[in-house]
Structures are given as C-alpha cells and as structure tokens.
N, C-alpha and C positions, 0 to 999 in steps of 0.2 A: 529234660528241661530244667529241673532243679540244679543239676550239676552245672549246666551252662550258665544259669543265673548266678550261682555261687562263684564261678570263675570270673564272671563279668564284674561282680562286686569286689572281688579280690584285686582285679586289675585296676579298678577305679581307686581303691584305697592305696595301692602301691604308688600310683601317680601322685596321689594327695600327700603321702609321706615324703616324697621327694620335694614337693613344693613347700611343705610345712613340716620340718623334722620334729618340732616340739609338740606337734598335735597328738601323737600316740601317747606321750606322757600325760597330757591333759585328759585324754579319753580314758586311760587306765585309772587315773586318780578319781575322775568324776564320770563314771560309766553312763552312757545315754542310750535311749531306745533307738532302734534302727531308723524309724521315721524321723526322729529328731536329728540324727546324724545326717540323713539325706537333705533335710531342710537347711542345716548349717552349711553343708557343702554348696548347695544351690545359692544360698545367700552370699557366701564368700565369692563365688564365681561371678555373681551379679555385681558385687562391689568392685571386683577387679575390672570388669567391662566398663563400669561407670567411671572409674578412675582413668582408664585408658582413653575413653571418649572425651572427658574434660581436658585431659592433657593435650589431645590432638586439637581440640577447639581453641584453647587459649595459647597454644604454641605460636611463635612468630610465623607468619605466613611464608610459604615458598614464593619466590619472586620469579616473574617471567624473565628469562635470560635469552639473549640471542646466542648465536653459535660461538661467539668469543667471550661469553660470560658476562656481558654488560647488562645492567638492569634495564628492563623495558620501561622507560619513563620518557614520554615524548612531549615536546613543545607543540605549538600550532603546526599542523602537518604539512610541511613541504614534501612533496612526493619523493624527490630524488636526493634530498640532502642527507648526509650521513647521520645527522642528529636525530633521525627517526628512531634508530636503534642505539645510537651512541650519543646520548644527550649531554655528556660532560666534556665537550671538546673545547676547553679554554674559555667557556662562557660562565664559569662559576655557578652552574645550575645546581640547585639543591636536589638532594636525592629523597626528599620527603614524599614526592608523588610517585608511589609505587603501586602497581596494580597486582593484587593477589592472583597467583596463577591458579590456585584451587579455590573456588568459591561456589558454595551450594546455593541454588536458587532460593530466594525467600520473598515473602510478601503475601499478604492475605488475598489481595486481588490481582496477583501477578498475571493470571491466565483468564481473568474474567473482568467484566465491567460492572462497576458498582451500580446497583439499582436497575440494571438492564431488564430484569424480569418485569418491570412496570411499563415497558414500552414494547410496541410491536408494529410491524409494517402494515399499512392499510392503504390500498390503492383502488378500491372499488369506486366506481363512478356514482354520482348522485342521481336522483330520479329525474333531474332536469336535463341530463346528458342523453340525448336521443340516440337511438340506434342508427347505424350507418345507412341502412336501406331507406330510412325515412328522410334523410337529408342529402343523400348523394346526388350530385349532378350527373346525368347520363352523358356519355360521350366526352368526358373530361378526364385526362390522364396526366399524372405527375411522374416524371422520370427524374431520378436522383443519381448523380455521380459523386461518390464519396471521395474523401481525400485523406492521405496520411497513413499511419500504421493502424494496426488492428483496433486499438482502443479509441483512437481519434475517429476512425470510421464508425465505431459503435455509437459514439455520441451523435454522429451525422445520421445514422439509421434511425435512432430514437427520435431525433428532431424531425426527420422526414415524415414519419408517421403522423406526428402532430401537425406538421405543415399541411399534409394531405387532408387531415380533419378540418383544419381552418378553412381550406379552399373547397371542402366537400367534394374532393376529387378521388378518383381511383388511383391508388399508388402501385406503380410497377416495382417489383422487387429490386432494391437498390443495386447498382453496379459498383463493385469494389474497385479500389484504386490499384492499378497494376503498373503505373508509370512513375510512381514516386521513388524515393530513395530505396524503399524496401524491395522493389522489383518482385513482388509476389503475384503470381498469375492466378491464384485461387479465386474462384467465384463465390458468390454468396452461399450456394448450396454445399460447397466443400468446407465451409467454416461453420455455418449455422444450419439447424434443422428447418428448412424452408417451409415444409408442409405444416409443421407445428406453428411457425411464425404466422402463416396465413390464417390458419384455423383459430388460433388463440385470439387474434385481433379482429375476427370477422364481424363482431358486433360494433366495433369502434370505427374501423376503416376497411373498405373493400380493397384487397390486395390481389394482384395477378402476377404471374411469373414473367409474362412478356406482353408487349403491345399487340393488339389484334391487327391483322392485315386489312386495313381499310382505306388505303390510298396514300397520297403524297405526305399529308400531315403526320401520318403514323410511321412512315419509313424515314422521314427526315424531320424530326420534331424541332420546334423553335427552341433555341438555346439562349439562356440568359443566366445572370448571376445576381443574387440578392445581396444586400449589404449584411455585414455581420450584425448579430443581435437584432435582427429584423423582427418587429412586433407583429401581432396579428393584423393590426391596422395597415402596417407596411405591406404585408402579403396581399391583403384585399385591395389595396390601392395600386400596387405594382404588378403583381402576378395574375390576379384574378381577371382583369380585363384582357390580358393576352391569352389566358387559358380559355376564356369564353370565345375568343375569336379564332384561335389556332387549334383548340381542342387538346393539343399535347404540348406540354412545356417541359423542357429539360433544364434542371438547375445544376450548374457545375460547381466543382470545388466546395461541396456542401459540408462544411464543418463550422460549427458555431454560427450558423446562419439563422438562428431563432433566439428570440429574447430570453434572458434568464428568468425573468419574472412573468408568469402567466396566471390566468385564473386557476382555481383549485382543480377543476375537472380536467383541464389540459395538463396540469402538472401531474395529476394522478395517472393520466394516460401515458405520460413519459415513464412513470414508474412501472406500469404494466408492460410496456415495451422492453425496458431495460432489465427488469428483474424477473420477468416471467416469459415473455415471448421470444426473446433472444436466447435460445438454448443451443449449445454446441452440438455438432453432429455426434453420432454414437461412437465412432472410432476415437475422436478427440476426448470425449467424456470418459470413455473406458480407460484410456491411457492416463489421463489426469488423475482419475480415482485410484488407479494402480500406484501412481507415484505417492499419493497421500497415504495409502495403506502401507507402503514401504517406509515412509517416514514415521507413521504411527507404530510400526513394528519395532523401530529403534528406540522410540521414546513415547510416552503417553501424550506429552505435549511438545510442540515445536513452534519455532518462530519462522516466518517467511520474511525475507528482506528483499525489497525492490531497490537495488543499488544502481541508480541511473548515473553511472560514472564513466560514460563513454566520451570519446573525444568531442563529438558533436555537442553534447550537453555542456561540457566545460568551455568549449569555444563560444557558444551562444551566451553563456553566463558572464563572460568577460572577466572571470576570476583567474587568479594566479596561484599555483600550487608548488612553487619553489623549484621548477625544473630548468631554470636558466633560459638561455637563448634557444635551446632545442625546443622547450615547451612553448615559448613565445612564438617561434616561427611556425611550428606545427599547428597550434591552435589559431594563430593569427591568420594563416592561409585559409583555414576553414571558415573563420569568422567573416572574411571578405566576401563570401558568397551571399551574405545578407547586405544588400546595398543600403538599407534604411536604418541599420543599427548605429547607435551613437558610438564614439570612440570608447574603447575599453577603459574602465576605471576600477581596477581590482579592489583598492582599499575601500572605495565607496560601496561597492557591491557587498563586500565582506561585512562592513559596518552595518549595513541595512539587512543583513541576514539573507541575502539573495544568492549566496554561493552554496552549491550542494556540499553537504558534509562528505568527508572522505570515508572510505570503508572503515578505517581505524576509528575515526570519530564516532561513527554510528555504533561500532562495537563498544566503545567506552561509555556511550550513553546507555546502551542496553545493560552493561554490567552495573553501572551506577543505579539503574532502576531496579536492580535485584535479580536480573537474569544471570545465573552463574555459568561457570565454564562447563558445567555438566549439560547445559542446554544444547539441543540439536537445532541447527539453523538450516533453512533452505534458501539459497540465494537465487533470485530471478534477475537475470541481467544479461546484457550482451558482452562484448569484449571490453574489459576494463582498460582505461588509459593508464599506462605504466605496467600493465601485465601482472605477472605473479608477484612482483615486488610490491605493488599496491595492495594486494590481498594478504600478504604475509602477516601484517599486524592483526588483521581481523581473524585470521586463522589461529594466531597465537592466543587471542582472547577467547575464541570459540573453536576448539579443536574438532568438534563434531560438525563439520562443514559439509553440506551436500548441495547438489544441483541435479537437474534432470539428467545431465550427462553422467553423473556418478551413480545415480539410482537405477538407471535403465541401460540396457545394452545398445550398441549401435544398431543391431537388427531391430530392436523394439522401436527405436526412434526413426528408423529409415523412412517410414511413410510420412513423417512430418519434417525431418531435418532440412529438406530442400525448400521449405516454405516458411518464411519468417512469421507470417500470421498464425500458422498452425503451432509453431513452437511457442509463440507468445500466448496462444490460447492455453497451452499446457501450463505455463507459468501462472496464468490467471487463475486456473482451477486450483492449483496447489496453494497459491496465496489466499484465495478465498476460503479454502478448507483448513487453513492453519489456525492454531489457537491464538496466535498473536501475529499481527502484520505490522512491519515497520518500513519506512521509506526515508530516503535522504533528499527527496525532491517532491514536487507536486505536479507532475505531468498527468496525462490523461488516465493512465493505468492506476496511479495512486489515487486520483480523484474518484474514479468509478468504483474502485474497490472500497474506498472509505465510505462512499454512499451506500454501496451494497451491504457492507458489514453493519452499518447503522440500521439499515432496513431489516436485516435478518438478525436482530437481537443485540445490536451494539457490541459486536465482538471486538476484542481488544485491538485497537488500531493506533499506532504510535507515529506521530509526525513531529519532527524536531522543532522546537522553538528556537529557530536558527539565530534570531537577532540576539537573544540573551545568551545563548550558548557560545556565540562568537567571543564575547568578552571573557567568558569562563575558560574556554580553551586557551585563550591568549595569556591568562594569568594563572594557569593551574600549576606552574612551577613554584608558586609561592604558597601552595596549600598542600595538605595531606590528601590522601585518597578519600578518607572518610568525609572531609570537608567538601571535596569536589562532588562526591556522590550525593551528599545532602543538598547541595545547591542544584544539582541536576534534577533531583526529584521535586524541588520547589519550582524550578523554571518550567518543568514539563506539566505542571498542573494546568489542565485545560487543553492539553494536546495529546490525550491518551484514549480518545474514542468514547469517553463517558457520555451518558445522556445529558442533554441540556448544556453541554460545554460550548456549543456554537449557537449563536443567536439565530432563531428561525428566519429564513430568507437571506441570511448572510452568505456570501461566497457563491460559487457555482452550484447550481441545483443538483448536478450530477454528484457532487461531493457532499452536499447537505440537503437531502430531499425531505425537508422538514414537513412539507404538506402531506407526505406519505407515511409519516411516523406518528402514531397515536399513543397517548398515555392512558393506561387503565384508570377508570374512574376511582377517585378517592373521596374521602370525607373531609380532606384538608381544605382550608380556605386561603385565599390569596391575601397576604398581609397588607397589600396596597389597596385593593378594591373591596375586600371583605366578601367577595363572591366565592362560591364553591368552585374548585378547580374541576373542569371536565376534560374529556378527551381532547388532545391536541392543544390544551391551554397550559402554559408553563409559567411558573413564577421564577423570577431570576434570583439565584442565590447571591448573597452579598459578596462572597469570595470569587464570583465569576464576573462581577461588574468590571473589575479592572482588566480581566482577560478580554472581555468584549470590546473595551475601549482600545486596547492594544491591537486588536484585530483590524482596526481601520487602516493601518499601514503595514499589516503583516505581509511577509514575503509570499505567502501562498496565494494571495489574490493576483499577483502579477504573473499569470500563466505565461511561461516563456514563449509559447508559440503565438502569443497575441500582443507582444510588446512592440511589434512593428507599427509603422505609420500606415494607416489605410485611408489616405486622404481621398482616394478615388472611389471608396466603397462605403464610407461611413455616413455620408450626408444623404438624407432622404430627398434632397431637392435636386440631385443630379440625375442625369439620364444615362450616365456611363455604366451604371449597374446592369443595364439590359444588354450591354455588349459583351461578347466573349473576349476576354483579354488574353494576350499571349502568355502561355504558361512557361515562365522562366524556371530553370533549375534552382530550387531553393531547399533549404534544410529545415524548413518549418515542420515538414512531415516527420523528419528524423527525430525531432525533439519531443514528439507528442506522446510516445509510449516509453 
C-alpha cells in the first residue's frame, strides 16, 4: 500500500511539473510540508476551474443556426415564409435579436408559485347543505347527453351533477358523445372510474348506472335542451315542471348549460365532482403515471405544453399566419362550416390578442421567462398545422422535446391510440403532473387544468398575455434579446398561476374556482377595511389592480366555442329550448380541447 501511495504521488507531481515547469525550483528553494503541498495543488486546480467557468459564462453566446448557417432571428411568425429562418432577405433587418442556443434555466420561482403554501383547496360543504337522501324526489331521473371532446364533456358531467342536485333528481351516469368530430365510441366507464364516481358523490346526489325498467317514460324519456348558462331558477322554472310530469328528462348537448356563478355550496359541489369524483380508470392512470415517471427520469423538472395549433383552431380564430393562398383556402373551407361566424378579420383578432401563439412564439416566451435550452418539455397536442416545419423552431429552442409517442412504444399505446378521449386523458395526466404547464390558447383543457392546478397548490401555470405580446413580437427586430426577455417577464406578470392574480369570481369557474380555494389564517389586516384577513378573504395588491382592469377585455374570456350567436337558446322567454333541434355538423366540439 505504501508503495502504491508513493507511486500515485509521484504520478501527480509528474503531471504538475508539466503544467508548471518553474514549480520544482520554487519548491526546492522554499521546501514545504506534504500537507501544504497538497493544499496548494488543490487551490491551484480550483482557481483553474473557476477561471474556465468565468470564461465560459462571459464568452459571446453560441447562436442558433439553421442548416445553411443563418442566425435564428425571427419576425412575427408567418408559418411558411422563408424569413422564419432567413430573416435578412432584403428587409434591412437588424441582427440584434439573437436567441442564445445554450441557456441554463434561472429564476428563483421558476418551478414554483410564490406564496402558494398559504393557499389550499377546500371543497367541503357547509352544514346547511343537506344530504341527498333527505331532499331527493322519488321517481325523478335526469339523463344527460354530453357534447364535444373529453374536456368539454368533463365540464358537462360536472355541471350535470349540480343540475341534478338543483332538481333533487336521481342522475343517470352521463352518456358520452360519440357522434361529434372526435368519433370516440368510449363510454363513461371506459374513461372514468364509474363506481368511484357514484360512491364519492353518494351524499350529494344519488347516481345510478342506468334507468330502471318501469314503462314507457323510462324507455323513451322526454328530450329537451336548456339554454346556455341556465341559472338554478331557470332549471326550476323550465325543467322541474316537465320532470314532475314525465319523471324522466333527457337534456341534450349538455355543455355550458349551467350558470357560471352559483351559491357557495353548489360551487363547492362542482369542485368535489371535478377534482375528486372524476377519476380516470386504472389503465389510463397507470399509463399516464408511467409517462410522468419517464419524464422525471430525464429531468427533475419538466414543462408540459398544450399547443392547440391544429387547423380547426386556426380556422375558427380567423387569424392569418403567412401561408398565402394555400392557407387561406384550407382554413377558409373549414371556417365556412360555422354559419354564424363573422367574416375573418386577422388584423383585428391579432391586435386584440385573440390569435393563438405559434409554437415558436410560445418557445420564445418560455426562454424569456428563464426556461433554458436544458429544460425538457412534453408537448400535448394533435396534428400541427404546417407539420414538422411548424415545430422546427420550437425544437431548436428546446432540443429536449417529448410527447407520449416518443416516451412510449406503439404496443404500450395500442389500448388507447384508437380512442381520442383516452389519448387526451393521457395528455391531461402528464400536464397535470408537470412542474410547469403552459398553453397558447384557452380551450377547455387549458381552463380545467388551470383551475385544477390552482386547487392543488397553485402549481406553475403559464398563459400568455397575448394582447401585449402581440406588439412585442411585432417590434422585436428593433430590440436585443435581453430587452425582449425583460419585457416578456413584465407583461407576463399576473399570467403565471400565482395566488390572487385573478379576481375571485372572474372568468369561467372551471378556470378560477375561487370559492374552493382558501387562504391560511394570518394576523395581517386589510389595509382598506382594517379587518383581519380570514380564510378565503383576499386583499388586492396594488400591482395587480392594473391586471384586473385589463382582464375585462382579455382574450381568454372569449372562449372560442361560445362566440357563436345562440339567438334561439339564450332567451329565457322562448319555448324553443324544449324542442330538440337538428344536430348540424359543426366544429364547436373540435375546438373545445
């Protein structure tokens, strides 16, 4: 052992003599103890590493290049124009806006929400909320036919439970939509754990799997449709008399058929349904959790992106992305299937922040917020309009790009791949389990996940402030990357999923379930009233007042699936709501998820 140790020391000193030829002279003239020598060697090695690190940090950044060596520096993103990757085609564009190719993630609260530990989900009912058995009307059954994709149907199921409670009726397990664009034949029990659903809500609403066989009324239930945003009074005036007479009522196309604002106990029932009772089946849960584990194995933290950038979304938005006549004809043909839509006005939609960001724009926002190129991202989406060309800039910004198709084998996905709702459920689970969730739209999946992530601890949820980002993207050729990133962080304040950034009661309840979010008791006092702040009582920060005022016209309130004119179904004075209307092929369902 001594001989081995001596040879090892000799080897170290031999290397050191090569690196520092004058060191032996120094050591012979001023002999040092062995421990001191080792300390000097370690110190010199540390200084060398420090110098190398500082040199790497302050060196000019590598630039993102395309295959022909041009800098990655983009104007407002037209999908098919060459200046996506070739920005200097006779336009005199400055090369100051250059995105660093290597950027390490930074930011104190990059993966968490500030002050989130002071808030928690609370959905228990009050003592005034009686049990179902005490108020249920016997021989009264409510049948629901949902509409749209998985997440739109999820909102319908949630509201169906509350509607049954308002009517004091027995709810039959809702029938999922198999005739819409999605063409998914899955029934409720193949997506959700039906037994858990029934048992968890047993104290609130009695739920049965199917109607009892008791005669004509039960085999052919009376069919009607309620207006959108129908209030409890609306249900009692319109549906209850029919229910008492017919005993069974079937409500069709049940999406957004319940008012957004209800009393606290009914809102908390919504939360119990959405966040607790609706649990995916075991095979879906296991596969979703497996995908999360595989993402976590690649990186401790990851972002999930819901990039709703399919042709139907772009057609409905009425926006233009630079694809010329080909884009106008393709998206225009899809848009014609909505007979009630106004003529497309791309400039107006873009100015008002109603155009979905492109994948590249979402990537630039994330990089500006501090998410580096080292971050792993999971993309939940269907088929992108523009194909791989659309995704190329995003993949250049975030090389660690993943989806369920890249994380799992075809054999693993085979039980789900033929069913759009089951595939959407997998994306839902991974997005919910991500450390940060970002979206470029505000469809049903984005809304439900935003509300769910608020309920379960205000997990980081990023929605773009599209109105302000529009002008920033338009003018970024006149600024440096650092200036651009600074403005993005400024504009995104109030759009990052932090507590109290959305006014209680503002927006869709599924997105902002403020009634179901409580604040831990503190000894602080409200500066306006002088009263102690208690649970669920929030004082408005001065820097959020401007954000709240801007929200009055913010793009996310105009849910694209509800911009149409419902002249025959919005008035509570008409009787046409009782009639089952002809179901025309429409793309409303396509846009919901």
